[in-house]
C-alpha positions as CSV (number, residue, x, y, z in Angstrom):
1,M,112.2,135.8,88.7
2,A,113.4,137.6,92.1
3,N,111.4,140.6,93.2
4,P,111.5,142.8,96.4
5,A,107.9,142.8,96.2
6,N,107.7,138.9,96.2
7,P,106.8,136.9,99.7
8,L,109.7,134.2,99.6
9,I,112.9,134.3,101.4
10,V,114.8,131.0,99.9
11,Q,117.5,130.4,102.3
12,S,120.3,127.5,101.5
13,D,119.3,125.4,104.2
14,K,116.6,124.6,102.2
15,S,114.3,126.5,104.9
16,V,111.8,128.9,103.2
17,L,110.8,131.8,104.8
18,L,107.0,133.0,103.5
19,E,105.5,136.4,104.2
20,V,101.9,136.2,105.3
21,D,101.0,140.5,104.9
22,N,101.7,139.8,101.2
23,P,99.3,140.1,98.3
24,R,100.8,136.8,96.8
25,Y,100.9,134.9,100.0
26,E,98.0,132.6,99.3
27,D,99.3,131.6,95.4
28,A,102.9,130.9,97.1
29,R,101.3,129.2,100.2
30,D,99.7,127.1,97.7
31,S,102.5,126.2,95.3
32,L,104.7,125.9,97.9
33,A,102.0,122.9,99.7
34,R,103.6,120.7,96.9
35,F,106.9,120.3,97.7
36,A,107.4,121.5,101.0
37,E,106.3,121.0,104.3
38,L,105.5,123.8,106.9
39,V,107.5,124.0,110.1
40,K,106.0,126.7,112.1
41,S,103.5,129.7,111.6
42,P,103.8,132.7,113.9
43,E,102.0,135.6,113.0
44,Y,104.1,137.4,110.2
45,V,106.4,135.0,108.6
46,H,105.6,131.3,108.2
47,T,108.5,128.9,107.7
48,Y,108.4,125.8,105.4
49,R,111.4,123.5,104.9
50,V,112.4,121.4,101.7
51,T,113.0,117.6,102.7
52,P,114.0,114.7,100.6
53,L,111.0,113.4,101.4
54,S,108.3,116.3,100.2
55,L,110.6,116.5,97.1
56,W,110.2,112.5,96.3
57,N,106.5,112.9,97.1
58,A,106.3,115.7,94.6
59,A,108.3,113.8,92.5
60,A,105.7,110.7,92.4
61,M,103.0,113.1,91.5
62,G,104.8,113.9,88.2
63,M,106.4,117.1,89.3
64,S,110.0,117.7,87.7
65,P,112.6,119.3,89.4
66,K,112.2,122.3,87.2
67,E,108.5,122.9,87.9
68,V,109.6,123.0,92.0
69,V,112.4,125.4,91.0
70,V,110.3,127.7,88.8
71,A,108.0,128.0,91.7
72,L,110.4,128.9,94.0
73,E,111.7,131.4,91.4
74,E,108.1,132.5,90.6
75,F,107.7,133.8,94.4
76,A,111.3,134.6,95.5
77,K,112.2,138.0,97.0
78,Y,115.7,137.7,96.5
79,P,117.6,135.3,94.1
80,I,117.4,131.5,95.4
81,P,120.9,130.5,96.8
82,S,123.3,128.2,94.4
83,N,123.1,125.2,95.9
84,I,119.3,124.8,96.5
85,E,118.7,124.0,92.6
86,R,121.5,121.8,92.8
87,E,119.9,119.7,95.6
88,I,116.1,119.6,94.5
89,V,117.9,118.3,91.2
90,D,119.8,115.7,93.2
91,Y,117.3,114.6,95.4
92,M,114.3,114.5,93.0
93,S,116.2,112.7,90.2
94,R,116.6,109.7,92.7
95,Y,112.9,108.9,92.5
96,G,113.1,106.1,89.5
97,Q,116.9,105.5,90.0
98,L,116.5,102.4,91.7
99,S,113.6,100.3,90.7
100,L,111.9,96.8,91.7
101,F,110.3,94.6,88.5
102,K,109.3,91.5,88.0
103,E,111.1,89.1,85.7
104,G,109.1,86.1,85.5
105,P,109.4,84.4,89.1
106,D,112.2,86.6,90.1
107,L,111.9,90.0,91.5
108,L,115.0,92.2,90.1
109,L,116.7,95.6,91.7
110,L,117.3,97.7,88.8
111,C,120.4,100.4,89.5
112,E,120.4,103.3,87.0
113,S,124.3,103.3,87.5
114,E,127.2,100.9,88.2
115,D,128.0,103.3,91.0
116,L,124.8,103.6,92.5
117,A,124.2,99.6,92.5
118,E,128.1,99.2,94.1
119,E,126.7,101.6,96.8
120,V,123.6,99.3,97.2
121,W,125.4,96.4,97.3
122,Q,127.7,97.0,100.1
123,S,125.1,98.6,102.4
124,T,124.6,96.0,105.1
125,K,121.5,97.2,105.8
126,V,120.2,96.5,102.2
127,R,122.3,92.7,101.3
128,E,120.5,90.9,103.9
129,F,117.4,91.5,101.7
130,L,119.6,90.5,98.4
131,L,119.7,86.7,96.9
132,Q,122.4,87.5,93.8
133,R,124.1,90.1,92.5
134,I,123.2,89.2,88.7
135,D,125.4,92.0,86.8
136,E,126.6,95.2,87.3
137,T,123.2,97.1,87.9
138,T,121.0,94.2,88.6
139,M,120.3,92.2,91.9
140,R,118.0,89.3,92.4
141,V,115.7,90.5,95.5
142,D,114.2,88.2,98.2
143,P,110.2,88.6,97.0
144,A,109.1,87.8,100.8
145,F,111.1,91.1,101.4
146,R,110.1,93.7,98.9
147,G,108.8,95.9,101.3
148,S,111.9,95.4,103.7
149,I,114.0,96.4,101.1
150,K,112.2,99.5,99.9
151,H,112.0,100.8,103.6
152,A,116.1,100.0,104.1
153,L,117.4,101.6,100.6
154,L,114.9,104.8,101.9
155,E,116.9,105.1,104.3
156,L,120.1,105.2,102.8
157,G,118.7,108.2,100.9
158,H,117.5,106.2,97.5
159,P,113.5,106.0,97.1
160,V,112.5,103.0,95.3
161,E,110.0,102.7,92.2
162,D,108.2,99.8,92.6
163,L,107.2,98.1,89.2
164,A,106.8,95.1,89.8
165,G,103.1,94.8,89.8
166,Y,100.2,93.5,91.9
167,V,98.1,89.8,92.3
168,E,94.8,90.5,91.0
169,G,93.2,88.7,94.0
170,E,89.8,87.2,94.3
171,A,87.5,88.3,91.5
172,L,84.0,90.3,93.1
173,E,81.7,91.7,91.0
174,F,79.8,94.8,91.8
175,D,78.7,98.6,90.4
176,L,78.6,101.6,92.0
177,R,74.7,102.6,92.5
178,Q,73.5,105.8,90.2
179,M,70.8,106.3,93.6
180,T,71.4,105.2,96.9
181,L,69.2,103.6,99.0
182,E,67.0,106.5,100.0
183,G,66.6,107.3,96.5
184,K,69.1,110.2,96.2
185,G,71.1,110.5,92.9
186,W,74.8,110.4,93.8
187,G,78.0,109.7,91.7
188,L,82.0,110.3,92.4
189,R,82.4,113.9,92.1
190,K,85.3,115.4,89.8
191,Y,88.2,115.5,92.3
192,Q,87.2,111.6,93.4
193,D,87.5,110.7,89.9
194,E,90.6,112.1,89.3
195,A,91.9,110.7,92.6
196,V,90.4,107.1,91.8
197,A,91.9,107.4,87.9
198,T,95.6,108.5,89.4
199,F,95.7,105.5,92.0
200,Y,94.8,103.0,89.7
201,A,97.3,104.8,86.7
202,G,95.3,102.3,83.7
203,G,95.7,99.3,85.7
204,G,99.6,99.5,84.8
205,V,103.0,99.1,87.5
206,R,103.2,102.7,88.3
207,G,99.7,103.0,90.1
208,G,98.0,100.6,92.5
209,S,99.9,101.5,95.9
210,G,100.0,104.9,97.5
211,V,98.5,107.8,99.4
212,V,95.2,110.1,98.3
213,V,94.9,113.1,100.7
214,L,91.9,114.7,101.1
215,P,90.3,116.8,104.4
216,C,87.3,114.9,106.1
217,G,83.9,115.5,104.9
218,A,85.4,115.3,101.2
219,G,84.5,111.9,100.6
220,K,87.7,109.7,100.7
221,T,85.5,106.7,101.4
222,M,83.8,107.2,98.2
223,V,87.3,107.6,96.5
224,G,88.0,104.2,98.2
225,M,85.0,102.8,97.0
226,G,86.0,104.2,93.4
227,V,89.2,102.1,93.7
228,M,87.0,99.1,94.6
229,E,84.6,99.1,91.7
230,T,87.7,99.8,89.4
231,L,89.8,96.8,90.4
232,Q,86.3,94.5,91.0
233,T,88.4,92.5,93.7
234,S,88.1,91.3,97.0
235,T,88.8,94.0,99.6
236,L,90.6,94.4,103.3
237,I,89.8,97.9,104.8
238,L,91.3,98.6,107.6
239,C,89.8,101.6,110.3
240,P,90.6,103.3,113.6
241,N,87.4,102.5,115.5
242,V,84.4,99.8,115.2
243,V,82.3,103.3,114.3
244,A,84.4,104.0,111.2
245,V,84.0,100.2,110.3
246,R,80.8,100.1,110.6
247,Q,80.3,103.5,108.5
248,W,82.5,101.6,106.0
249,I,79.5,99.2,105.8
250,A,76.8,101.4,105.9
251,E,78.3,103.2,102.8
252,L,79.0,100.2,101.0
253,L,75.6,98.6,101.3
254,D,74.1,102.2,100.4
255,K,76.3,103.6,97.5
256,T,77.2,99.7,95.7
257,T,75.4,97.0,95.0
258,L,77.6,94.7,97.4
259,T,75.1,92.6,99.5
260,P,75.1,92.1,103.6
261,E,76.4,88.5,102.9
262,Q,79.4,90.2,100.4
263,I,80.5,92.1,103.5
264,G,82.3,91.2,107.0
265,E,82.8,93.3,110.0
266,Y,86.2,92.0,112.0
267,T,86.3,93.5,115.5
268,G,86.4,92.5,118.8
269,D,82.3,92.4,118.6
270,M,82.1,90.3,115.4
271,K,84.9,88.5,113.5
272,S,83.5,87.5,109.9
273,V,85.9,87.4,106.5
274,R,83.8,87.7,103.6
275,P,84.8,89.3,100.1
276,V,84.9,92.6,101.7
277,T,85.8,92.6,105.1
278,V,86.4,95.5,107.3
279,A,88.6,95.8,110.3
280,T,89.7,97.9,112.9
281,Y,93.5,98.3,113.6
282,Q,93.1,97.3,117.3
283,I,92.1,94.2,116.4
284,L,94.9,93.5,114.2
285,T,97.3,94.6,117.2
286,W,95.9,92.7,120.0
287,R,97.6,89.6,121.4
288,R,97.4,88.0,124.9
289,K,100.9,89.5,126.2
290,R,103.1,91.6,125.4
291,D,105.6,88.8,124.2
292,A,103.0,87.1,122.0
293,A,102.1,86.6,118.8
294,F,99.8,89.0,117.1
295,E,97.0,86.3,116.3
296,H,94.5,88.2,114.3
297,F,97.6,89.1,111.3
298,K,96.0,85.9,110.1
299,I,93.3,87.7,108.4
300,F,96.0,89.2,105.9
301,E,96.4,85.6,104.3
302,A,92.5,84.7,105.0
303,R,91.6,85.3,101.2
304,N,93.6,86.1,98.7
305,W,92.8,89.9,98.9
306,G,93.3,92.4,95.9
307,L,93.2,95.6,97.5
308,I,94.1,96.9,101.2
309,I,92.9,99.7,102.0
310,Y,94.4,101.8,105.4
311,D,91.7,104.3,106.4
312,E,93.3,107.4,108.2
313,V,97.0,106.1,107.4
314,H,98.8,108.4,109.5
315,L,97.4,106.3,112.2
316,L,98.8,103.1,111.0
317,P,100.1,101.4,114.1
318,A,104.0,99.9,113.9
319,P,102.9,96.5,114.2
320,V,101.0,96.7,110.6
321,F,103.6,98.6,109.3
322,R,105.5,95.4,109.9
323,V,103.0,92.8,108.2
324,T,102.4,95.3,105.2
325,A,106.1,95.1,104.6
326,S,105.2,91.4,103.8
327,I,102.3,92.1,101.5
328,Q,103.5,93.8,99.1
329,A,102.1,91.8,96.0
330,T,98.7,93.1,97.1
331,R,97.4,96.7,95.9
332,R,97.3,98.9,99.1
333,L,95.6,102.4,99.3
334,G,96.1,105.1,102.3
335,L,93.4,107.3,102.7
336,T,94.3,110.8,105.2
337,A,93.7,114.1,105.9
338,T,97.0,114.9,106.5
339,L,100.2,112.7,106.1
340,V,101.8,114.5,109.3
341,R,102.9,111.4,111.9
342,E,103.9,112.5,115.5
343,D,106.3,109.8,115.3
344,E,107.4,111.4,112.2
345,R,107.1,108.1,110.6
346,E,106.4,109.7,107.3
347,E,108.9,107.7,105.4
348,E,107.2,104.3,106.2
349,V,103.7,105.3,105.1
350,F,106.2,105.9,101.6
351,S,107.8,103.1,101.5
352,L,105.5,100.5,102.4
353,I,101.8,101.9,101.5
354,G,103.4,104.1,98.5
355,P,104.1,107.5,97.8
356,K,101.3,110.2,98.0
357,R,99.1,110.1,94.9
358,F,96.5,112.7,94.9
359,D,96.3,116.0,96.8
360,M,93.6,118.5,97.0
361,P,93.9,121.8,99.2
362,W,91.5,122.0,101.6
363,K,90.6,125.6,100.2
364,L,90.2,125.1,96.8
365,L,87.7,122.0,97.9
366,E,85.8,125.2,100.3
367,D,86.0,127.5,97.1
368,Q,83.9,124.8,95.1
369,G,81.3,124.3,98.2
370,W,82.4,120.3,98.6
371,I,83.0,121.6,102.3
372,A,82.2,124.1,104.5
373,T,83.9,127.7,104.9
374,A,85.4,127.5,108.4
375,I,86.7,130.1,110.5
376,C,89.1,129.2,113.5
377,Y,89.3,131.0,116.7
378,E,92.1,131.0,119.7
379,I,90.9,132.3,122.6
380,R,93.4,133.0,125.3
381,I,92.8,133.1,128.9
382,E,94.8,133.8,132.0
383,L,96.1,131.1,134.4
384,P,94.4,131.8,137.9
385,D,97.0,133.1,140.8
386,S,96.0,130.1,142.8
387,L,97.5,128.1,140.3
388,R,100.4,129.6,139.2
389,R,102.9,128.1,142.0
390,K,101.5,124.6,141.3
391,Y,102.1,125.1,137.8
392,A,105.6,126.7,137.9
393,L,106.8,123.8,140.2
394,A,105.0,121.0,138.3
395,E,106.9,118.7,135.9
396,D,106.7,119.4,132.3
397,R,104.0,116.5,131.5
398,R,102.3,117.9,134.3
399,K,102.4,121.8,133.4
400,Y,100.4,121.0,130.1
401,R,97.2,119.6,132.3
402,I,97.1,121.8,134.7
403,A,97.0,124.4,132.1
404,A,94.4,122.7,129.6
405,E,92.3,121.9,132.7
406,N,92.4,125.7,133.8
407,P,88.7,126.2,136.0
408,V,88.7,129.7,134.0
409,K,88.0,127.5,130.9
410,L,84.7,126.3,132.1
411,E,83.0,129.8,132.5
412,L,84.3,130.9,129.1
413,L,83.1,127.8,127.5
414,K,79.4,128.2,128.9
415,E,79.1,132.0,127.4
416,I,80.2,130.2,124.2
417,V,77.8,127.2,124.0
418,E,75.1,129.9,125.2
419,Y,75.7,132.0,122.3
420,H,75.5,129.0,120.1
421,R,72.7,127.6,121.9
422,D,70.7,127.1,118.4
423,D,73.4,125.4,116.8
424,N,74.9,122.0,116.7
425,L,77.7,121.8,118.8
426,L,80.8,119.7,119.4
427,V,82.7,120.4,122.9
428,I,85.9,118.4,122.5
429,G,88.7,117.6,125.1
430,M,91.1,114.9,126.0
431,Y,91.1,115.2,130.2
432,L,88.3,113.2,131.4
433,D,88.3,114.4,134.7
434,Q,87.4,117.6,132.4
435,L,84.7,116.4,130.6
436,H,82.8,115.0,133.1
437,I,82.8,118.3,134.8
438,I,81.9,119.9,131.6
439,A,78.8,117.5,130.4
440,E,77.6,117.9,134.4
441,E,77.9,122.0,133.7
442,L,76.3,121.6,130.6
443,D,73.9,119.1,131.1
444,A,75.1,117.3,127.8
445,P,76.0,113.5,127.2
446,L,79.5,112.7,127.1
447,I,81.0,110.1,124.8
448,T,84.2,108.6,125.8
449,G,86.1,105.7,125.3
450,K,84.1,103.8,127.7
451,T,80.9,104.4,126.1
452,N,79.4,101.4,124.6
453,N,79.1,101.5,120.3
454,A,75.3,100.8,121.0
455,E,75.0,104.0,123.2
456,R,77.6,105.9,121.1
457,E,75.2,105.3,117.8
458,R,72.2,106.1,119.5
459,L,73.7,109.8,121.1
460,Y,74.9,109.9,117.8
461,N,71.8,109.6,116.1
462,L,69.9,112.0,118.2
463,F,72.1,114.6,117.7
464,R,71.6,114.1,113.6
465,E,67.8,114.3,114.3
466,G,68.2,117.5,116.0
467,V,66.9,116.2,119.6
468,I,70.3,116.8,121.0
469,K,71.9,120.3,120.1
470,C,75.4,119.5,122.0
471,L,77.3,116.6,122.7
472,V,80.8,116.4,125.0
473,V,83.2,113.9,123.2
474,S,86.6,112.9,124.1
475,K,89.0,111.5,121.8
476,V,86.8,109.0,120.7
477,A,85.8,112.1,118.2
478,N,88.9,112.5,116.9
479,F,88.1,109.7,114.0
480,A,85.2,108.7,111.8
481,L,82.7,110.4,113.5
482,D,79.9,111.0,110.3
483,L,77.6,114.3,112.3
484,P,77.2,116.1,109.0
485,D,75.1,118.9,110.7
486,A,77.4,119.7,113.4
487,N,78.9,123.6,112.8
488,V,80.3,124.6,115.6
489,A,83.5,122.8,117.8
490,I,84.7,124.0,120.8
491,Q,88.4,122.3,121.9
492,V,89.6,122.8,125.4
493,S,92.2,120.4,125.4
494,G,94.5,118.4,122.9
495,T,97.3,115.8,122.3
496,F,100.5,117.4,123.1
497,G,100.3,119.7,119.7
498,S,99.2,117.0,117.3
499,R,98.7,118.6,113.8
500,Q,97.0,115.0,112.8
501,E,94.6,115.4,116.0
502,E,93.4,119.1,114.7
503,A,92.7,118.0,111.1
504,Q,90.4,115.4,112.5
505,R,88.7,117.7,114.9
506,L,88.2,120.9,112.3
507,G,86.8,117.6,110.1
508,R,83.9,117.2,112.2
509,I,82.3,120.5,111.0
510,L,83.5,120.8,107.9
511,R,80.5,118.9,106.0
512,P,78.7,121.6,103.7
513,K,75.8,123.3,105.5
514,T,72.4,123.6,103.3
515,D,72.2,127.1,104.7
516,G,75.7,128.1,103.1
517,S,76.4,129.3,107.0
518,F,80.3,129.2,108.5
519,A,82.1,126.4,110.5
520,R,83.2,128.2,113.8
521,F,86.5,126.0,115.0
522,Y,87.2,127.0,118.7
523,S,90.3,126.6,120.9
524,I,90.4,128.2,124.1
525,V,93.9,127.8,125.7
526,T,95.5,129.1,128.9
527,K,98.0,132.1,128.0
528,D,101.8,132.2,128.6
529,T,101.6,127.8,129.6
530,R,102.4,124.7,127.7
531,D,99.0,124.8,126.6
532,M,99.7,127.6,124.6
533,D,102.9,126.1,123.4
534,F,101.3,123.3,121.9
535,A,98.2,125.2,120.4
536,A,100.8,127.0,117.9
537,K,101.8,123.3,116.9
538,R,98.4,122.4,116.1
539,Q,98.1,126.1,114.5
540,L,100.4,124.9,111.5
541,F,97.9,122.4,110.3
542,L,95.3,125.5,109.7
543,T,97.8,127.6,108.9
544,E,99.1,125.2,106.1
545,Q,95.4,124.8,104.8
546,G,95.0,128.5,104.7
547,Y,92.1,128.7,107.1
548,Q,91.5,132.1,108.7
549,Y,92.8,132.3,112.2
550,V,92.1,134.3,114.7
551,I,93.8,135.2,118.1
552,A,91.9,136.8,120.5
553,S,91.7,137.2,124.5
554,E,88.3,136.4,126.3
555,D,87.3,139.6,126.7
556,E,87.1,140.3,122.9
557,K,83.8,138.0,122.5
558,V,84.8,137.2,119.2
559,W,81.8,134.7,119.0
560,E,79.8,137.5,118.6
561,I,81.8,139.4,115.7
562,P,80.3,137.8,112.3
563,P,82.3,135.7,110.7
564,E,82.0,137.5,107.3
565,S,83.9,140.5,109.0
566,Y,87.2,138.9,108.9
567,F,86.7,137.7,105.1
568,S,86.2,141.2,103.8
């Protein structure tokens, strides 16, 4: 119950303030992460917000309204406003008030009450997907619009529990290997097994669609393979780029009994449809001109798929969302490190892919040794006098670029790189002009979107083998980059405060280190500019996951301070 020594202040607008300098901070943070969204995280007080979507995701994972209220009361400094408990109960109880189910060939929408049914029936947004009102609480839905009606009802404030089941798809028999091709023993970790079981839900209608949230390096691909092996059905896997496609194929061949003849690549380079087909989002959204059809969407009908896996589901392009609305009878698994979308379309993930089914706190996996212990540094530098007037007169977007490309960053970067010369280091940025200069100054290879796939793989392999100790990489490194020995990343510029990008970049260095050493993630930021404003947004993600976040000036030389000293 309320206790002045507790760290939480729950406010009537559903915002929650969390004191950082409190002995119960970490426990409260981990509890909040299950049902609230982090909004901002300055030094001393972090702000969360309880939203309908965060509560519906919690409900889909099995939390009850009472558990949410009890969690708030356990850490509350003052009594919880009376409206909060009512609103939590109201929103969470909506999950399950509407359900879709099959009765013979018919797809039916069942409403918990006549009043709710009347609200649904009178909604013009929903009505276009309804064929008939069967009785006071039941309506017949056009099966072709199973996804569309879920999305429309969610926008109306009513999430739908989809109990209509799924097609089984073409049978595909295979097993997970107990030994990799190199002769190393392997198997699903306990939390990966739990993620598979939660998604599958015993094969019942309450499973089969939804999102598994795990940090980079924690084995989301393994979860996907575990679901595939459980279902034993033909599978379409969608990925953010060609490198990710080929990593999936390599992992499937290494850790399952699937043969090369059973796995197809569908990319700009190759178009082969097999029982397991791995494709890029880019090829699916390619069209000859802006108003032309997406001709590669035919892959969704190319086979009787029993499962579609969306890798990095938070990147799902809008056109693929639209086609996904029409394939709701196929099981759908989304994999991601963060559900945050910069376009704020998390609701589309919820309604068209499914709710969050499994989540594992990053720090818990770190404590168990499954991902490396990481420390994050934000090093703030001054904008040179020669650029101050140019910055002051520039329009907003240009302001960020001036600050992000601050030439002072290069000298500081060279100092940090020299200190870490024996480490395996990635320098990551957004602006190609800046990266070309950095690569030349460091005498390091540069990988950008223009680097062909063969050259990328060659350089990645040289890095893995230790021949190259430093790579300069653009945004291509944000996704599906498997460099297990990378242990230091230095970020010089990013995408306008993107939390999802921060998750991906940190993930590049989170593979466990054989010597148990720390992973170190540096961001070099220009003080008192848009660069620092956007850094504050990116910091939200790191704070939310509980990482040690050190803010320092360039003259403090924090890279020379042993990371252990921040954990004592």
